[in-house]
DSSP file (Angstrom, degrees, kcal/mol; ACC not computed):
  #  RESIDUE AA STRUCTURE BP1 BP2  ACC     N-H-->O    O-->H-N    N-H-->O    O-->H-N    TCO  KAPPA ALPHA  PHI   PSI    X-CA   Y-CA   Z-CA
    1    1 A X    >         0   0    0      0, 0.0     3,-1.0     0, 0.0     4,-0.1   0.000 360.0 360.0 360.0 -45.2   70.0  128.4  141.5
    2    2 A X  G >   +     0   0    0      1,-0.2     3,-1.2     2,-0.2     0, 0.0   0.725 360.0  67.8 -72.7 -19.2   67.9  127.3  138.6
    3    3 A X  G 3  S+     0   0    0      1,-0.2    -1,-0.2     0, 0.0     0, 0.0   0.713  92.3  60.8 -70.6 -19.7   69.9  124.0  138.4
    4    4 A X  G <  S+     0   0    0     -3,-1.0    -1,-0.2     2,-0.0     2,-0.2   0.423  78.7 112.8 -87.9   1.0   68.4  122.9  141.8
    5    5 A X    <   +     0   0    0     -3,-1.2     2,-0.2    -4,-0.1    -3,-0.0  -0.537  42.1 175.7 -77.1 138.0   64.8  123.0  140.6
    6    6 A X     >  -     0   0    0     -2,-0.2     4,-1.8     0, 0.0     3,-0.2  -0.619  48.8 -76.3-126.6-169.3   63.1  119.6  140.3
    7    7 A X  H  > S+     0   0    0      1,-0.2     4,-2.2    -2,-0.2     5,-0.1   0.847 126.2  54.2 -60.8 -37.8   59.6  118.4  139.5
    8    8 A X  H  > S+     0   0    0      1,-0.2     4,-2.5     2,-0.2    -1,-0.2   0.899 106.7  51.6 -66.0 -39.1   58.1  119.4  142.9
    9    9 A X  H  > S+     0   0    0      1,-0.2     4,-2.5     2,-0.2    -1,-0.2   0.917 110.3  48.5 -63.2 -42.4   59.3  123.0  142.5
   10   10 A X  H  X S+     0   0    0     -4,-1.8     4,-2.3     2,-0.2    -1,-0.2   0.889 111.1  51.0 -64.3 -39.0   57.7  123.2  139.0
   11   11 A X  H  X S+     0   0    0     -4,-2.2     4,-2.0     2,-0.2    -2,-0.2   0.905 111.7  46.6 -65.5 -42.0   54.5  121.9  140.4
   12   12 A X  H  X S+     0   0    0     -4,-2.5     4,-2.2     2,-0.2    -2,-0.2   0.899 111.9  51.3 -66.5 -40.7   54.4  124.4  143.3
   13   13 A X  H  X S+     0   0    0     -4,-2.5     4,-2.2     1,-0.2    -2,-0.2   0.904 109.5  50.3 -62.5 -41.9   55.3  127.2  140.9
   14   14 A X  H  X S+     0   0    0     -4,-2.3     4,-2.3     1,-0.2    -1,-0.2   0.890 109.6  51.2 -63.2 -40.1   52.4  126.1  138.6
   15   15 A X  H  X S+     0   0    0     -4,-2.0     4,-2.1     2,-0.2    -2,-0.2   0.896 109.8  49.6 -64.7 -40.3   50.0  126.1  141.6
   16   16 A X  H  X S+     0   0    0     -4,-2.2     4,-2.3     2,-0.2    -2,-0.2   0.910 110.7  49.7 -65.5 -41.6   51.0  129.6  142.6
   17   17 A X  H  X S+     0   0    0     -4,-2.2     4,-2.6     1,-0.2     5,-0.5   0.908 110.3  50.9 -63.5 -41.5   50.5  130.9  139.0
   18   18 A X  H  X S+     0   0    0     -4,-2.3     4,-1.7     1,-0.2    -1,-0.2   0.892 111.8  47.6 -62.3 -39.8   47.1  129.3  138.9
   19   19 A X  H  < S+     0   0    0     -4,-2.1    -2,-0.2     2,-0.2    -1,-0.2   0.885 115.5  44.7 -68.9 -38.1   46.2  130.9  142.2
   20   20 A X  H  < S+     0   0    0     -4,-2.3    -2,-0.2    -5,-0.1    -1,-0.2   0.930 129.0  21.1 -72.6 -45.9   47.4  134.3  141.1
   21   21 A X  H  < S-     0   0    0     -4,-2.6     4,-0.4    -5,-0.2    -3,-0.2   0.692 100.3-128.5-101.6 -21.0   46.0  134.5  137.6
   22   22 A X     X  -     0   0    0     -4,-1.7     4,-0.7    -5,-0.5     3,-0.5   0.211  26.5 -90.4  81.9 150.2   43.1  132.0  137.7
   23   23 A X  T  4 S+     0   0    0      1,-0.2     4,-0.5     2,-0.2     3,-0.3   0.794 122.0  58.7 -68.1 -28.6   42.6  129.2  135.2
   24   24 A X  T  4 S+     0   0    0      1,-0.2     4,-0.4     2,-0.1    -1,-0.2   0.821 107.7  45.0 -72.1 -30.2   40.4  131.4  132.9
   25   25 A X  T  > S+     0   0    0     -3,-0.5     4,-2.2    -4,-0.4    -1,-0.2   0.578  90.1  85.9 -91.0 -10.0   43.1  134.0  132.3
   26   26 A X  H  X S+     0   0    0     -4,-0.7     4,-2.8    -3,-0.3     5,-0.2   0.892  86.0  51.5 -64.0 -41.9   46.0  131.6  131.7
   27   27 A X  H  > S+     0   0    0     -4,-0.5     4,-2.2    -3,-0.2    -1,-0.2   0.920 113.2  45.9 -61.4 -40.6   45.4  131.1  127.9
   28   28 A X  H  > S+     0   0    0     -4,-0.4     4,-2.2     2,-0.2    -1,-0.2   0.888 113.3  50.2 -66.8 -38.0   45.3  134.9  127.3
   29   29 A X  H  X S+     0   0    0     -4,-2.2     4,-2.3     2,-0.2    -2,-0.2   0.917 111.4  47.6 -65.6 -43.5   48.4  135.3  129.5
   30   30 A X  H  X S+     0   0    0     -4,-2.8     4,-2.3     2,-0.2    -2,-0.2   0.890 111.7  50.8 -65.1 -39.1   50.3  132.6  127.6
   31   31 A X  H  X S+     0   0    0     -4,-2.2     4,-2.3    -5,-0.2    -2,-0.2   0.908 110.8  49.1 -63.9 -42.1   49.3  134.1  124.2
   32   32 A X  H  X S+     0   0    0     -4,-2.2     4,-2.1     2,-0.2    -2,-0.2   0.910 111.7  48.0 -65.1 -43.0   50.5  137.6  125.3
   33   33 A X  H  X S+     0   0    0     -4,-2.3     4,-2.3     1,-0.2    -1,-0.2   0.902 111.1  52.0 -64.7 -40.4   53.8  136.2  126.5
   34   34 A X  H  X S+     0   0    0     -4,-2.3     4,-2.2     1,-0.2    -2,-0.2   0.901 109.8  48.2 -62.5 -41.8   54.2  134.3  123.3
   35   35 A X  H  X S+     0   0    0     -4,-2.3     4,-2.4     2,-0.2    -1,-0.2   0.886 110.7  51.8 -66.0 -38.3   53.6  137.4  121.2
   36   36 A X  H  X S+     0   0    0     -4,-2.1     4,-2.4     2,-0.2    -2,-0.2   0.908 110.7  47.3 -64.7 -41.5   56.0  139.4  123.3
   37   37 A X  H  X S+     0   0    0     -4,-2.3     4,-2.5     2,-0.2    -2,-0.2   0.896 111.0  52.2 -66.0 -39.7   58.7  136.8  122.8
   38   38 A X  H  X S+     0   0    0     -4,-2.2     4,-2.1     2,-0.2    -2,-0.2   0.918 111.7  45.8 -62.5 -44.2   58.0  136.7  119.0
   39   39 A X  H  X S+     0   0    0     -4,-2.4     4,-2.6     2,-0.2     5,-0.2   0.902 111.9  52.2 -65.1 -41.7   58.3  140.5  118.8
   40   40 A X  H  X S+     0   0    0     -4,-2.4     4,-2.1     1,-0.2    -2,-0.2   0.915 111.0  46.7 -62.2 -43.4   61.5  140.5  120.9
   41   41 A X  H  X S+     0   0    0     -4,-2.5     4,-0.5     2,-0.2    -1,-0.2   0.897 112.5  50.5 -65.2 -39.5   63.1  137.8  118.6
   42   42 A X  H >< S+     0   0    0     -4,-2.1     3,-0.7    -5,-0.2     5,-0.4   0.919 113.4  44.7 -64.7 -43.4   62.1  139.7  115.5
   43   43 A X  H >< S+     0   0    0     -4,-2.6     3,-0.6     1,-0.2    -1,-0.2   0.833 115.6  46.8 -71.3 -32.6   63.5  143.0  116.8
   44   44 A X  H 3< S+     0   0    0     -4,-2.1    -1,-0.2    -5,-0.2    -2,-0.2   0.427  85.6  91.0 -91.2   2.7   66.8  141.5  118.0
   45   45 A X  T << S-     0   0    0     -3,-0.7    -1,-0.2    -4,-0.5    -2,-0.1   0.680  97.6-118.9 -73.2 -15.4   67.4  139.4  114.9
   46   46 A X  S <  S+     0   0    0     -3,-0.6     2,-1.2    -4,-0.2     3,-0.4   0.593  72.6 131.9  91.6  11.0   69.4  142.3  113.4
   47   47 A X        +     0   0    0     -5,-0.4    -1,-0.1     1,-0.2    -2,-0.1  -0.351  20.7 136.4 -89.5  54.5   67.3  142.9  110.3
   48   48 A X        +     0   0    0     -2,-1.2     2,-0.6     1,-0.1    -1,-0.2   0.816  55.7  67.3 -73.0 -29.8   67.2  146.6  110.9
   49   49 A X  S    S-     0   0    0     -3,-0.4     2,-0.5     2,-0.0    -1,-0.1  -0.830  80.1-140.7 -97.5 121.8   67.8  147.5  107.3
   50   50 A X        -     0   0    0     -2,-0.6    -2,-0.1     1,-0.2     4,-0.0  -0.696   5.2-153.1 -80.0 120.7   64.9  146.6  105.0
   51   51 A X  S    S+     0   0    0     -2,-0.5     2,-0.5     1,-0.1    -1,-0.2   0.818  82.4  45.8 -67.7 -28.9   66.3  145.3  101.7
   52   52 A X  S    S-     0   0    0     -3,-0.0     2,-0.1     0, 0.0    -1,-0.1  -0.952  90.1-122.3-114.5 129.8   63.3  146.4   99.7
   53   53 A X        -     0   0    0     -2,-0.5    -2,-0.0     1,-0.1     2,-0.0  -0.442  33.4-117.4 -67.3 142.3   61.8  149.8  100.1
   54   54 A X     >  -     0   0    0     -2,-0.1     4,-1.4     1,-0.1     5,-0.1  -0.295  19.8-111.0 -77.0 165.7   58.1  149.7  101.1
   55   55 A X  H  > S+     0   0    0      1,-0.2     4,-0.7     2,-0.2    -1,-0.1   0.846 117.7  55.0 -65.7 -33.9   55.3  151.0   98.9
   56   56 A X  H  4 S+     0   0    0      1,-0.2     3,-0.4     2,-0.2    -1,-0.2   0.867 106.7  50.5 -68.5 -34.9   54.7  153.8  101.5
   57   57 A X  H  4 S+     0   0    0      1,-0.2    -1,-0.2    -3,-0.1    -2,-0.2   0.816 111.2  48.3 -72.7 -29.3   58.3  155.0  101.3
   58   58 A X  H  < S+     0   0    0     -4,-1.4    -1,-0.2     2,-0.1    -2,-0.2   0.559  86.7 106.4 -88.7  -6.8   58.3  155.1   97.6
   59   59 A X  S  < S-     0   0    0     -4,-0.7     2,-0.1    -3,-0.4    -5,-0.0  -0.503  80.8-107.9 -70.9 138.2   55.0  157.1   97.3
   60   60 A X        -     0   0    0     -2,-0.2     3,-0.1     1,-0.1    -1,-0.1  -0.382  31.9-132.3 -68.3 144.6   55.6  160.7   96.4
   61   61 A X        -     0   0    0      1,-0.2     2,-0.1    -2,-0.1    -1,-0.1  -0.154  45.3 -57.7 -83.1-176.5   55.0  163.3   99.1
   62   62 A X        -     0   0    0      1,-0.1    -1,-0.2     4,-0.0     2,-0.1  -0.394  58.2-126.2 -66.2 140.4   53.0  166.5   98.8
   63   63 A X    >   -     0   0    0      1,-0.1     3,-1.4    -3,-0.1     6,-0.2  -0.366  38.9 -75.6 -82.6 165.9   54.2  168.8   96.1
   64   64 A X  T 3  S+     0   0    0      1,-0.3    -1,-0.1    -2,-0.1     4,-0.0  -0.368 118.4  20.9 -62.1 134.3   55.1  172.4   96.6
   65   65 A X  T 3  S+     0   0    0      1,-0.2    -1,-0.3    -3,-0.1     2,-0.1   0.633  92.2 137.3  84.2  14.4   52.1  174.6   97.0
   66   66 A X  S X> S-     0   0    0     -3,-1.4     4,-1.2     1,-0.1     3,-0.9  -0.282  72.9 -94.1 -86.7 177.6   49.7  171.8   98.0
   67   67 A X  H 3> S+     0   0    0      1,-0.2     4,-0.6     2,-0.2    -1,-0.1   0.808 120.0  66.3 -61.6 -31.4   47.1  171.9  100.8
   68   68 A X  H 34 S+     0   0    0      1,-0.2     3,-0.4     2,-0.2    -1,-0.2   0.849 104.9  43.3 -62.0 -34.2   49.6  170.4  103.2
   69   69 A X  H <4 S+     0   0    0     -3,-0.9    -1,-0.2    -6,-0.2    -2,-0.2   0.778 114.5  49.3 -82.0 -26.6   51.8  173.5  103.1
   70   70 A X  H  < S+     0   0    0     -4,-1.2    -1,-0.2    -3,-0.0    -2,-0.2   0.370  79.6 127.2 -93.9   5.4   48.9  175.9  103.3
   71   71 A X     <  -     0   0    0     -4,-0.6     3,-0.0    -3,-0.4    -3,-0.0  -0.367  65.9-110.4 -64.5 138.9   47.2  174.3  106.3
   72   72 A X        -     0   0    0      1,-0.1     2,-0.4    -2,-0.0    -1,-0.1  -0.344  32.1-105.4 -69.7 152.5   46.5  176.7  109.1
   73   73 A X        -     0   0    0      1,-0.1    -1,-0.1     2,-0.0     3,-0.1  -0.656  26.2-160.7 -80.4 129.5   48.4  176.4  112.3
   74   74 A X  S    S+     0   0    0     -2,-0.4     2,-1.4     1,-0.2    -1,-0.1   0.778  74.5  72.4 -84.2 -28.1   46.3  174.8  115.1
   75   75 A X        +     0   0    0      3,-0.0     2,-0.3     2,-0.0    -1,-0.2  -0.659  65.2 169.9 -92.8  84.3   48.4  175.9  118.1
   76   76 A X        -     0   0    0     -2,-1.4     2,-0.1     1,-0.1    -2,-0.0  -0.691  41.5 -97.7 -93.6 149.6   47.7  179.6  118.3
   77   77 A X        -     0   0    0     -2,-0.3     2,-0.2     1,-0.1    -1,-0.1  -0.379  39.3-125.0 -66.0 141.1   48.8  181.7  121.3
   78   78 A X              0   0    0      1,-0.1    -1,-0.1    -2,-0.1    -3,-0.0  -0.583 360.0 360.0 -87.8 149.8   46.1  182.3  123.9
   79   79 A X              0   0    0     -2,-0.2    -1,-0.1     0, 0.0    -2,-0.0   0.441 360.0 360.0 -90.9 360.0   45.2  185.7  125.1
C-alpha cells in the first residue's frame, strides 16, 4: 500500500496536515514527534543495565533510628 504513494499523494497529505494542525503548530508538533522517537530509540536500544552505578544509588540511605523511621503515619482511619 505504501509502495503506491507518489509525489501527489505526499503533497495532498501535507495539505491535510496543514489544514488540521495549522502552520503555527507544526514546528512544535515536529519537535514533539522527534523527542518521542528519540526516547523510543533510547529505550529500545537494550541498554537496560547501567554499567556504572549512579551517584544517587551509591548514596547511603537513612540509618536506623533516624527521622525517616519515626515519621508519623499520615493516613489515619476516619471516624
